[in-house]
C-alpha angles and dihedrals in degrees: 000000000000113000096187139042132239136204128181145185129178091279105047150359116232123200118192130187096027127118103210121159111239111256095033117128117259121191119207116210127199112202088340096311121113110239104163141013122201140168115260112251126223109283119251125242089276092051094250122138112227111195117190113222117236108257094241090059096038091057092054098052117116136143120004132321139194104228133182134180124215128198122186090350094307129106109241102172139011139170148132116268133188118219095186141341093282107120099214129099115257111249122193101200137119114275112244097018107042090224109158115252137203138188105268131207090276093056090250129128107251145146125264134199090242112113094005130116109293090223089068092070089050090052090051091051092045089057091044091055091048092049091052089055095044096054094041091050097045106034105008089245112155111214123195136180118267141160115024091349087062098036098057096045093047090052099044111345096261141093111261114257093227094053120101108196145015120267120211130172143176133206109239118227088219127088100189111085092222091057090045090056093046089053090052091054090051088053091050092051091049093050092050089051087053090056101259123141105230131194116191116217097176142334087285106033127071127179122203113208125209107196121218099187143334096305107016144057131229090214143312139229125221124217113196124192115226120190145159125238129175093346095312130112115223120197105189121259106010121003127089118168137147106283094236091060096060118059115189105162139099092041117222133201117263126193111242117177092330098315131091120246129173115266136177121281091247109027094179092059093052093045091051089051091052104035104020132249094304094059093122092066113076111240115184089188094058117136129175116253107181114210111247093238090056094042093053093052096045092049097049097036101040104012123199121265101172103066113158094347092126090049091052092047091051089047092051093045089054091049091049092049091050091049116264117258104211099205112154119235121248086250092058091050092050092044093052090053093053103040119099113248116283094010126170114237133192107209109202116204095007097175110186090352104251094137094042091052092047092053092046092051087058093058102270128126113232135198103196121192137184138148096230104106099198091048092053093044092052094044092048091051097045110024108032100064096114096046094239090115124047115197118203137167117247132160109214093201091066121080092206090058091049089051090051089053090052088054093047092050091049088056091056119087119254134350117344119218123199127231118187120168112192092329092136090057088063099045132083125215094285091051092048092054094046094047096045090049089053092048092048090053094048092047090059087082112093112260095011116138137181120222109202137173126188128189111233097179142355128051099010113103137057134184093233095048119082105207109009105108143117116294120240100237097212091050091050092052090048092052091050090054090048088062093044092252123144120210127205111197112226105179113150095196096263107116093350092132091066104023141036121211118202141177110220128203133166112266112267095025 
C-alpha cells in the first residue's frame, strides 16, 4: 500500500510523505509499467522530493496518467495526474506501432526488449552472428560484443531486458584518426553492397537498420569503432583509457542467451572503461557522462552526423499516425509564383513532402531530400506515384552527401533552383557550411535562385533537441556573405515576426 502521495505537472514529479535517502533509486511506473528510473534528489524544506522530468518525456506529456513510484521494490506512492485539459489517457508508445517505450540511458524515449516477444532477441542475435561472419569474410574485420550486449552476458549470460539493440565493435588496426575514419567508410560501403541499410552516426559509429514496415524498424545493430592513438584506447563514443589497461585481442567466445559470440579478451577491463569501476553492480539509473577529454577528441576526430535524426523520425511517425495534413508552407507558395514554368527544384529538408508535392502539382520537377527515413518512406509511397517528385535520403551535415547531390543535380536537365524551408533551423555549424557550399555551387548556373526561409523566433527550439532552434538573423546574413551569396528579403508581413523569407543569388549575378 502506498505510504506517500504524488503530484505531477509537465515539469516535475513531487512525492510527499516519503522518507527516501537522497541518491536511492526511484522507479516511475505508468499504468504499472516501469518507464524511468532516477536517483532521489535532496528533499526540500517541507520534506518533499521534487524530481524533474527528462525533457524528452516532459515534451510528450498530455492528458491524464496513472503514475506510481517504487523504492526498493515497493510502491511508495500512486495516483492519477492531469498534465493538461486534454481528456485522453497519456500513452508512452511508439507512433505507428504501439510498441511500449521507456526513457533510456541517454534520456531519450526509446523501446526496450522488456515485455516484447522473446523471439525478437533471437532475431537480433541471429543478425549479429551473420554480421560477424559477413565482415570477417569480406574485410577481415573481427567484430565482438560490447556495451550492453557484453554487460548482460558477463553478469548472467543473457541480454538485459531493458536494452533495445545489439552492440558490436571492432578494434581498428589504424592509429591515426583519419585512417580510422577511412576504414569505417570502407566498412559502410561493403555493408551497403551486402544489402544492409546503414545510418552513419559519426566517423566511428554505424547503425544497421532492420525495417519492420513503411515507417518503423524491428530493431537495429550498432557497430562501434575502437582504436588506439598515442598510447590511449578509445572506445567510440565514450571510453578513453590508457591502452595497456584495455585488452581486446585475442577475442574469446562468450555465452550470450545460449549461443557463443565473440567477446574481448578481458571483458572486465572493457566494461570498466565503458561503465566505470562499479560496472558489476546493476544500476537502473545509469547515464553516460563522457569525460571532456574524450568528448573533445571524438567530436573533432570523428564528428557527429546524426544530430536530432531520431527526434525528427519520431516527429514524422507521430504525424503519419495522426494523418498527415499536406498544407504547403508560405515559402512553397511564394516559390511557385516566382519560378519559371517547368522548373527543376531541389527541396532540402522535405519532411513528409507537402512542399515538394505542391511544387510538382504546379508543373515543376522536384528532387526532394531529407534524412528522416520514415518521412521519406511515407512520401515515396504516397506522393511520388506520377514521377514528378523524386524522394531521396541525404544528410546535409555530410560533405559526401552534398557532393552526391551536386552530381544528382548535374544529371537533371536545365537550371536547378533550391527550396529550403526552415532547414537552417535544424542544422548545426557543420550542416550550415555544407549546405551553403552546395547552394553556392548550384547558384553558379545562370538564372538559378535559392528560395529560403528561416525561423527567427517562435516554435523552433526544444530542450530535448540538440540543434533545432531559432536562427540568429544577423548570423545568417553574415554566413551568406561568407559564401559570396546575396540575399533579397521578401517578407510580405505574414509571419515576419517569427520567420524571414529570402531570395538568394550569388554575388554579382
